[in-house]
MIKE-937040 format. One line per field, with one value per atom (N, C-alpha, C, O): residue number from 1; x, y negated, z negated. Coordinates in steps of 0.1 Angstrom, whole numbers, plus 5000, padded with zeros to 4 digits. Example, Ala and Ser with C-alpha at 12.3 -4.5 7.8 and 13.67 -1.06 7.14 Angstrom:
2
pos: [1; 1; 1; 1; 2; 2; 2; 2] .
x: [5132; 5123; 5132; 5142; 5128; 5137; 5129; 5134] .
y: [5057; 5045; 5033; 5033; 5022; 5011; 5000; 4989] .
z: [4922; 4922; 4922; 4915; 4929; 4929; 4921; 4920] .
% end
This chain:
119
pos: [1; 1; 1; 1; 2; 2; 2; 2; 3; 3; 3; 3; 4; 4; 4; 4; 5; 5; 5; 5; 6; 6; 6; 6; 7; 7; 7; 7; 8; 8; 8; 8; 9; 9; 9; 9; 10; 10; 10; 10; 11; 11; 11; 11; 12; 12; 12; 12; 13; 13; 13; 13; 14; 14; 14; 14; 15; 15; 15; 15; 16; 16; 16; 16; 17; 17; 17; 17; 18; 18; 18; 18; 19; 19; 19; 19; 20; 20; 20; 20; 21; 21; 21; 21; 22; 22; 22; 22; 23; 23; 23; 23; 24; 24; 24; 24; 25; 25; 25; 25; 26; 26; 26; 26; 27; 27; 27; 27; 28; 28; 28; 28; 29; 29; 29; 29; 30; 30; 30; 30; 31; 31; 31; 31; 32; 32; 32; 32; 33; 33; 33; 33; 34; 34; 34; 34; 35; 35; 35; 35; 36; 36; 36; 36; 37; 37; 37; 37; 38; 38; 38; 38; 39; 39; 39; 39; 40; 40; 40; 40; 41; 41; 41; 41; 42; 42; 42; 42; 43; 43; 43; 43; 44; 44; 44; 44; 45; 45; 45; 45; 46; 46; 46; 46; 47; 47; 47; 47; 48; 48; 48; 48; 49; 49; 49; 49; 50; 50; 50; 50; 51; 51; 51; 51; 52; 52; 52; 52; 53; 53; 53; 53; 54; 54; 54; 54; 55; 55; 55; 55; 56; 56; 56; 56; 57; 57; 57; 57; 58; 58; 58; 58; 59; 59; 59; 59; 60; 60; 60; 60; 61; 61; 61; 61; 62; 62; 62; 62; 63; 63; 63; 63; 64; 64; 64; 64; 65; 65; 65; 65; 66; 66; 66; 66; 67; 67; 67; 67; 68; 68; 68; 68; 69; 69; 69; 69; 70; 70; 70; 70; 71; 71; 71; 71; 72; 72; 72; 72; 73; 73; 73; 73; 74; 74; 74; 74; 75; 75; 75; 75; 76; 76; 76; 76; 77; 77; 77; 77; 78; 78; 78; 78; 79; 79; 79; 79; 80; 80; 80; 80; 81; 81; 81; 81; 82; 82; 82; 82; 83; 83; 83; 83; 84; 84; 84; 84; 85; 85; 85; 85; 86; 86; 86; 86; 87; 87; 87; 87; 88; 88; 88; 88; 89; 89; 89; 89; 90; 90; 90; 90; 91; 91; 91; 91; 92; 92; 92; 92; 93; 93; 93; 93; 94; 94; 94; 94; 95; 95; 95; 95; 96; 96; 96; 96; 97; 97; 97; 97; 98; 98; 98; 98; 99; 99; 99; 99; 100; 100; 100; 100; 101; 101; 101; 101; 102; 102; 102; 102; 103; 103; 103; 103; 104; 104; 104; 104; 105; 105; 105; 105; 106; 106; 106; 106; 107; 107; 107; 107; 108; 108; 108; 108; 109; 109; 109; 109; 110; 110; 110; 110; 111; 111; 111; 111; 112; 112; 112; 112; 113; 113; 113; 113; 114; 114; 114; 114; 115; 115; 115; 115; 116; 116; 116; 116; 117; 117; 117; 117; 118; 118; 118; 118; 119; 119; 119; 119] .
x: [5008; 5000; 5009; 5006; 5019; 5028; 5036; 5038; 5040; 5047; 5038; 5043; 5026; 5016; 5014; 5013; 5013; 5010; 5023; 5021; 5035; 5047; 5048; 5052; 5045; 5045; 5035; 5038; 5023; 5013; 5018; 5016; 5025; 5031; 5042; 5043; 5050; 5060; 5054; 5059; 5044; 5038; 5031; 5033; 5025; 5018; 5029; 5027; 5040; 5051; 5057; 5060; 5057; 5062; 5052; 5056; 5040; 5029; 5027; 5024; 5028; 5026; 5018; 5017; 5011; 5003; 4999; 4998; 4998; 4995; 4989; 4993; 4979; 4974; 4975; 4971; 4980; 4981; 4974; 4975; 4967; 4960; 4970; 4976; 4974; 4985; 4980; 4987; 4969; 4965; 4950; 4943; 4945; 4931; 4932; 4937; 4927; 4928; 4915; 4905; 4914; 4901; 4898; 4887; 4909; 4907; 4919; 4931; 4917; 4928; 4925; 4913; 4935; 4933; 4947; 4957; 4947; 4960; 4960; 4970; 4949; 4949; 4950; 4946; 4956; 4957; 4944; 4936; 4941; 4928; 4931; 4938; 4924; 4925; 4916; 4905; 4921; 4913; 4900; 4890; 4900; 4888; 4877; 4866; 4882; 4872; 4867; 4857; 4874; 4869; 4856; 4849; 4853; 4840; 4829; 4817; 4832; 4821; 4816; 4824; 4803; 4798; 4802; 4801; 4806; 4809; 4798; 4791; 4796; 4785; 4792; 4800; 4788; 4793; 4788; 4776; 4797; 4794; 4790; 4780; 4798; 4796; 4803; 4813; 4799; 4806; 4814; 4812; 4824; 4832; 4838; 4837; 4844; 4852; 4865; 4872; 4870; 4883; 4892; 4888; 4905; 4915; 4927; 4930; 4935; 4947; 4959; 4956; 4971; 4982; 4991; 4993; 4996; 5003; 5016; 5017; 5026; 5039; 5043; 5039; 5050; 5054; 5067; 5076; 5068; 5081; 5085; 5078; 5098; 5103; 5116; 5125; 5118; 5130; 5135; 5146; 5125; 5127; 5131; 5134; 5130; 5133; 5121; 5115; 5117; 5105; 5108; 5119; 5099; 5100; 5093; 5085; 5096; 5090; 5081; 5079; 5077; 5068; 5055; 5055; 5044; 5031; 5031; 5038; 5023; 5022; 5009; 4998; 5008; 4995; 4988; 4976; 4996; 4990; 4982; 4971; 4988; 4981; 4969; 4959; 4969; 4957; 4946; 4934; 4949; 4939; 4934; 4922; 4943; 4938; 4929; 4919; 4931; 4922; 4908; 4898; 4908; 4895; 4888; 4876; 4895; 4888; 4883; 4872; 4891; 4887; 4874; 4865; 4874; 4863; 4850; 4839; 4850; 4838; 4836; 4827; 4845; 4845; 4844; 4836; 4854; 4855; 4868; 4877; 4870; 4883; 4888; 4898; 4880; 4884; 4878; 4867; 4886; 4882; 4881; 4889; 4871; 4870; 4870; 4866; 4873; 4873; 4880; 4876; 4892; 4900; 4908; 4914; 4908; 4916; 4926; 4922; 4938; 4949; 4954; 4956; 4955; 4959; 4971; 4972; 4981; 4992; 4991; 4990; 4991; 4989; 5001; 5006; 5007; 5018; 5015; 5012; 5016; 5015; 5027; 5033; 5031; 5043; 5041; 5035; 5046; 5046; 5059; 5062; 5068; 5081; 5089; 5095; 5090; 5098; 5090; 5096; 5077; 5069; 5060; 5056; 5057; 5049; 5043; 5046; 5035; 5029; 5027; 5022; 5030; 5027; 5016; 5017; 5006; 4995; 4992; 4992; 4990; 4985; 4971; 4968; 4961; 4947; 4942; 4945; 4933; 4927; 4912; 4907; 4904; 4890; 4884; 4889; 4874; 4868; 4856; 4852; 4850; 4839; 4845; 4855; 4839; 4844; 4835; 4822; 4840; 4832; 4837; 4848; 4828; 4831; 4823; 4813; 4827; 4819; 4806; 4804; 4796; 4782; 4782; 4774; 4789; 4789; 4794; 4789; 4804; 4809; 4799; 4799; 4792; 4782; 4770; 4764; 4767; 4756; 4758; 4749; 4771; 4774; 4772; 4774] .
y: [5012; 5000; 4988; 4978; 4988; 4976; 4974; 4963; 4985; 4984; 4979; 4971; 4983; 4978; 4963; 4956; 4959; 4945; 4936; 4926; 4941; 4934; 4934; 4923; 4945; 4945; 4934; 4927; 4934; 4924; 4910; 4901; 4907; 4893; 4890; 4879; 4900; 4898; 4894; 4885; 4902; 4899; 4886; 4878; 4882; 4869; 4858; 4847; 4860; 4850; 4848; 4837; 4858; 4857; 4853; 4851; 4852; 4848; 4833; 4828; 4825; 4811; 4806; 4812; 4795; 4790; 4775; 4772; 4767; 4753; 4747; 4750; 4738; 4731; 4716; 4712; 4708; 4694; 4687; 4690; 4676; 4668; 4658; 4650; 4659; 4652; 4638; 4628; 4638; 4625; 4625; 4635; 4613; 4610; 4601; 4590; 4606; 4599; 4594; 4602; 4581; 4576; 4582; 4586; 4584; 4590; 4599; 4595; 4610; 4619; 4626; 4629; 4627; 4634; 4638; 4633; 4647; 4651; 4649; 4652; 4643; 4640; 4625; 4617; 4621; 4607; 4602; 4607; 4590; 4584; 4570; 4562; 4567; 4554; 4544; 4548; 4532; 4523; 4519; 4516; 4520; 4517; 4528; 4525; 4540; 4551; 4550; 4556; 4542; 4541; 4533; 4533; 4525; 4518; 4527; 4524; 4539; 4549; 4553; 4555; 4555; 4560; 4574; 4583; 4576; 4590; 4595; 4587; 4608; 4614; 4625; 4633; 4626; 4636; 4650; 4652; 4659; 4673; 4681; 4688; 4680; 4687; 4681; 4674; 4685; 4680; 4691; 4703; 4687; 4696; 4707; 4719; 4704; 4714; 4716; 4706; 4728; 4731; 4738; 4747; 4733; 4740; 4741; 4733; 4751; 4753; 4760; 4765; 4758; 4765; 4770; 4763; 4782; 4789; 4794; 4798; 4795; 4801; 4809; 4806; 4820; 4830; 4826; 4820; 4829; 4828; 4842; 4850; 4846; 4859; 4858; 4851; 4864; 4864; 4850; 4846; 4841; 4827; 4818; 4806; 4823; 4815; 4813; 4823; 4801; 4799; 4803; 4799; 4810; 4813; 4803; 4807; 4791; 4780; 4771; 4775; 4760; 4751; 4749; 4747; 4748; 4746; 4732; 4723; 4732; 4720; 4713; 4720; 4701; 4693; 4693; 4694; 4691; 4691; 4703; 4703; 4715; 4728; 4729; 4734; 4724; 4725; 4716; 4720; 4704; 4695; 4701; 4701; 4706; 4712; 4724; 4725; 4732; 4743; 4738; 4744; 4728; 4722; 4716; 4718; 4709; 4703; 4714; 4712; 4724; 4735; 4743; 4746; 4745; 4752; 4744; 4750; 4731; 4723; 4717; 4709; 4720; 4714; 4699; 4693; 4693; 4679; 4674; 4681; 4660; 4655; 4644; 4637; 4643; 4633; 4637; 4642; 4635; 4638; 4625; 4616; 4624; 4612; 4618; 4629; 4609; 4613; 4626; 4635; 4627; 4639; 4639; 4629; 4650; 4652; 4664; 4674; 4661; 4671; 4677; 4669; 4690; 4697; 4706; 4711; 4707; 4716; 4726; 4723; 4739; 4750; 4759; 4762; 4763; 4772; 4783; 4781; 4796; 4808; 4816; 4817; 4822; 4831; 4842; 4841; 4854; 4866; 4872; 4879; 4871; 4876; 4873; 4862; 4881; 4879; 4875; 4873; 4873; 4870; 4858; 4856; 4849; 4838; 4833; 4838; 4822; 4816; 4801; 4797; 4793; 4779; 4776; 4781; 4768; 4765; 4750; 4744; 4744; 4730; 4731; 4738; 4725; 4725; 4711; 4702; 4710; 4697; 4699; 4709; 4691; 4691; 4678; 4668; 4678; 4665; 4667; 4678; 4655; 4655; 4654; 4647; 4662; 4662; 4655; 4657; 4646; 4638; 4642; 4646; 4639; 4640; 4629; 4624; 4626; 4615; 4621; 4633; 4612; 4616; 4622; 4631; 4616; 4622; 4636; 4644; 4639; 4653; 4663; 4674; 4658; 4666; 4669; 4680; 4660; 4662; 4672; 4677; 4675; 4684; 4698; 4707] .
z: [5000; 5000; 5000; 5007; 4992; 4991; 5004; 5008; 5010; 5023; 5034; 5042; 5034; 5044; 5042; 5052; 5030; 5027; 5031; 5037; 5029; 5032; 5048; 5053; 5054; 5069; 5075; 5084; 5069; 5073; 5071; 5080; 5060; 5057; 5067; 5072; 5071; 5081; 5094; 5101; 5098; 5111; 5111; 5121; 5101; 5100; 5101; 5107; 5094; 5094; 5108; 5112; 5116; 5130; 5140; 5152; 5137; 5146; 5144; 5133; 5154; 5153; 5165; 5176; 5163; 5174; 5170; 5158; 5180; 5178; 5191; 5202; 5189; 5200; 5197; 5186; 5206; 5205; 5216; 5227; 5212; 5221; 5227; 5219; 5239; 5245; 5251; 5249; 5258; 5264; 5266; 5268; 5267; 5271; 5284; 5283; 5295; 5307; 5312; 5313; 5316; 5321; 5335; 5338; 5343; 5356; 5359; 5356; 5365; 5369; 5382; 5385; 5390; 5403; 5409; 5404; 5418; 5424; 5439; 5446; 5444; 5458; 5461; 5452; 5472; 5475; 5478; 5486; 5472; 5475; 5480; 5475; 5491; 5497; 5490; 5486; 5487; 5480; 5487; 5480; 5500; 5508; 5505; 5504; 5503; 5500; 5486; 5482; 5477; 5463; 5463; 5453; 5474; 5475; 5478; 5475; 5483; 5485; 5471; 5462; 5470; 5457; 5454; 5463; 5442; 5437; 5429; 5422; 5429; 5421; 5413; 5418; 5400; 5392; 5396; 5398; 5398; 5402; 5390; 5390; 5380; 5367; 5356; 5358; 5344; 5332; 5325; 5327; 5317; 5309; 5317; 5312; 5328; 5335; 5329; 5325; 5329; 5323; 5333; 5340; 5334; 5342; 5333; 5324; 5336; 5328; 5337; 5347; 5331; 5337; 5326; 5316; 5327; 5316; 5321; 5333; 5312; 5315; 5302; 5291; 5305; 5294; 5288; 5295; 5275; 5268; 5265; 5259; 5269; 5266; 5260; 5265; 5249; 5241; 5238; 5239; 5234; 5230; 5242; 5240; 5254; 5266; 5274; 5278; 5277; 5286; 5300; 5305; 5306; 5321; 5329; 5338; 5327; 5334; 5324; 5312; 5329; 5320; 5327; 5340; 5320; 5326; 5333; 5329; 5343; 5352; 5351; 5353; 5347; 5346; 5360; 5360; 5370; 5384; 5387; 5392; 5383; 5386; 5378; 5382; 5365; 5357; 5362; 5363; 5367; 5373; 5386; 5388; 5394; 5407; 5404; 5411; 5394; 5391; 5387; 5391; 5379; 5374; 5386; 5387; 5395; 5406; 5416; 5422; 5417; 5426; 5421; 5428; 5408; 5402; 5404; 5407; 5404; 5406; 5419; 5422; 5429; 5442; 5442; 5448; 5435; 5434; 5438; 5442; 5437; 5441; 5431; 5433; 5419; 5410; 5396; 5395; 5385; 5372; 5364; 5366; 5355; 5346; 5332; 5330; 5323; 5308; 5306; 5299; 5312; 5311; 5298; 5294; 5291; 5279; 5282; 5287; 5279; 5281; 5268; 5258; 5267; 5256; 5259; 5270; 5250; 5251; 5240; 5228; 5244; 5234; 5235; 5246; 5224; 5224; 5213; 5202; 5218; 5209; 5210; 5221; 5199; 5200; 5190; 5179; 5194; 5185; 5186; 5197; 5177; 5176; 5189; 5189; 5199; 5211; 5223; 5234; 5222; 5233; 5229; 5218; 5239; 5237; 5250; 5261; 5248; 5260; 5257; 5247; 5267; 5267; 5277; 5289; 5273; 5282; 5282; 5271; 5293; 5294; 5300; 5310; 5293; 5296; 5298; 5290; 5308; 5310; 5311; 5317; 5304; 5304; 5307; 5302; 5315; 5319; 5329; 5332; 5333; 5342; 5357; 5359; 5366; 5380; 5389; 5388; 5397; 5407; 5421; 5424; 5431; 5445; 5452; 5446; 5464; 5471; 5475; 5478; 5476; 5479; 5493; 5495; 5502; 5516; 5517; 5525; 5509; 5509; 5502; 5505; 5492; 5485; 5494; 5493; 5503; 5512; 5523; 5530; 5526; 5537; 5533; 5541] .
% end
């Protein structure tokens, strides 16, 4: 019983995780927008869309870093939009002994031009 409890404490000691709110963005996008097209009315496609990008940590070494552009692209692709508003960016890191994962997540409302929505 005592060995099991000690093993449990050791496992808990080596498990870590943390999520940090990195940024609040009024507007976010990964595609070039012409200022002339900004005069076109935009319509919200959906609210609270989430996109993320993750990379693995192996033996304490990250095998790359998550990319914010990939996270935004995933969210825009999910909702078929081209612009996010009220975007919130989170950085999450989990690790367990020799394995871990870093994730960047973006959540927000997705918009598209009215003319593209009508097609």
